[in-house]
N, C-alpha and C positions, 0 to 999 in steps of 0.2 A: 597449485594453478591449476594444476589436471582432476586434482579430487576438488576443489570448488566449481570448475566447467561440470564434473558432471552432478554436483550435487544442485545447480542451479538446472539444470539437463532434466535430471527427477524430482525438481522440486513443481520447477511446470507444468510436467507432467501430471503430477501428483494432484496439482490444481484442476485442469482439466479433466480430472476424474470426479473433483465433487458434483458436477451440476450433468453432463452426460455420459451415459456410460459409451464408449469407443470402441468399436469392432474390427478385427483385425481383416481385411477384403484378402480372399488366395490369389496366385499368381494367374488359371487359369478363369476368374472372375473378372477380370481386370484386364485392361489392356489400352494401352497404350500408343500413342496421340488419340486414337480415333475412341478412348475410352468407352466400352464395350463391354456395358455387365450384364452379365450373368448370362443364360440360356432363353428368358422369357419366364410371361409369365408373373403368378406373385413372387418367386425367388426373388427375377428381375427388379421388381416394384421395389422388395424388402430391400435389397442390398445398397439399393440407391438410394433409401431413405438413409441406410444406416451411413451413409459417404458422407450424405448431407451434413448428418446429426455428428460427426467428427469434425467435416469444416468446420461447423459450426462452435464447438467447442474451442477451436484454435483460434477461430474469431473472438470468444470470449476470456481467453485469457489475459488482457490487459485492465478487462472490467476486475476480474478475480481479483489481481494484482491490487486492483485501487482500494476496495470495497471488504477483502478480509485482512489485510496486512496493515502494516504500520506506518505503510507510503502514505497516508493521509497528512498524518500529524507531521512526521519529514517534512515534507517538500512544502509545507504550509507556513511553518516557523524559521526554514530558509527563505522563503520567500519572503516573510516580515523583517528578517532578518536584512536580508537587500532594500526594501523601500526605509529602513530604519537610520542605515547607512548614507542612505539620500541619493542611490546610485539606479537609474530606472534600470540600467541594460548592463550592468557588472555586478555580479559574475555572471555571463549569457546562461537564458536560461538551458540550452543544453551540458553547460557544467551544472547548473541546478539540478538537474534531471536524473545525471549522469550519478553525481554524487548521495541524490535521494532512493535510486535505486538500489548503490550497493548498501548504504545503512540499513534500506530493507530489507535486504537478502543478510545482511551480518545479524540483523534482530532475529529475521525469521529465522533464520537456520536447525536452532531445534524441534521449532516445529518442520519445517520441513524433512528436516535427517529422519524425525520419527516417524512422520507418514511416508518416508523414501522405504523406513525396514521395515515399517509393518504393513503397511497396505500394497505398494506400487512393486516394490521388486519381488513380493509372494504372488501377485497376481501376473506377474510377467511368467512368471513360472511354475502357474498353473495349481498352486498350491491355497490360492482363494479364490470365490467367484465373482462375481463380481460384484452384486450388491455387497457381498462381506466386505471387500475389498474396498468400497465407495465410504461403508460407517468406517471402518476404521481410520481411511486417510484424511475421509474430516472430522475426526474427534481432533487431533491437536491443534485445528485451527479454532472449532469451539471454544475447547479450552485457552487459547490465548485470547479469545476475543471475550470471553465471560468475564475473565478477569482485568482487561480493559475498560469494559462497558458500568455506566451508571446506571444505580437501579432505578434510578427518575427516569432515563433515557429510554428502557426496558419496559416499562411501567406505560408509557407513555404509546409507546406503538403497539403492547399489549390492547389498551383501550381502546386506539384507535382501527386495530383490526377486529374488535367485538371478540375476541379470542377468549374461554376460559383463562382461570386464573390459573395461570403454571403453579403444584405441588414444588418440583425441583426444576434444576436448571437442564434438564433430560428435557421437559417438557415442552419447552422452548421451542418452537421452529425456525427456521433459518430465517424464513421471511420476517420475523420479528428481533431476530439476533443483529442482522448484518443491519441493517441503516440504524438500528440503537446504536452498534460500535460506531457508526462513522461518526453520529451525530456528538458521543464521544469524545471520538479525535476530534473534531472539529472544536467543541470548548478546549479542550486540554493544549490544542495547537493554539487558541486563540491566549488562551493563560498564560503562556511562556512567551510568546507573542509580545504582550503588553512588558512583561519583567523586561524582555529585550530593549520594548522601547523608552524606558525609563530611562537610561544612563545619558543615549544618544539626545532625547528632547532636553535633556537638562545641560546639556553642550549648546544645542541653538538657542535657548533662553539665553545662556550665560551671554554669548554671542552677539545675540539683537539686544540684548538691555548696552553691553559696553559700547557697540556701535551707536545706538539712540543717544549713551550719554556724551560721544563723542562729538555729536552731530554730523556723526557718515551716515545718515538715515538713504542717502541714495547707492548706499553698496548692499546687494544683497548678502543678506546674512549666510546664504550659504556657501560662496566663495569664501570665507572665512572658518565655518563651521566645519564642511565637509574634510581637509585636510585634518582638523582635528580629532573629526573622529574617525580616521582612517589612522594617526598616529595611536592614537590611542589604544583602538581597536587592537594592533600589530603586538604595542605592546606589553597587552593583557594578555596576549593568545587567545585573544575571541575565538576562531574556529574551532581549536582546543576545547575552551569550555564549550562553546554549543553542541557541540558531538557528543560529550561528554552528559551533558545537562538531558540531548534527549534519546539516547541509549539508557542511559541510567533512568527517564522517567516508564518506561516500558517494564520495569522491574516492581 
């Protein structure tokens, strides 16, 4: 558990390095709670700007988590599964979000570990400059996004941005790669969700046909179909199947 917590902390710190360099402030330049920064002049303004950029990076970590990892695919599939079962509030949003976060951490652990070992730890030890740490830290996430991005989505973003046609993947900027990756994730999530919906839709159709054949049109079909769908989902160990399919889709 301690190793996993350290991995989470190091991974989030590595993600923060992807956007804006954050500089450490010395004790003589920062005093609390009055927050008196620097001795004045340009040094004070520069230090204040660095502090503002560091706080901005921390606020952008959730956006980085959503846009550069498998979180989008996982949380959409789990939400579609809940709707397919016919339960709008069960499991609660907090449960689905927590499960999605930990599945995302499990999926992204190789990239997080690589970024931590090759970029974040050497930067903390003073072995890498900021620019080199950023370049090495972003590379594992770029490789992950490139593997999961369709060529059609990438070509669309390159065309819309009116950028020169890239010869290699190294020529594609993050501004084109990240939205193309998110479009591909949405498409994949909807494909998985469609497959999940089919057996539950079949149960709804069968229940509705039986009720109409028995003349029980006043009985809501969901009253009968919901327990049947829950029973089927539990008997086939549905959560295991969904999670296995989700994680396998990233390889």
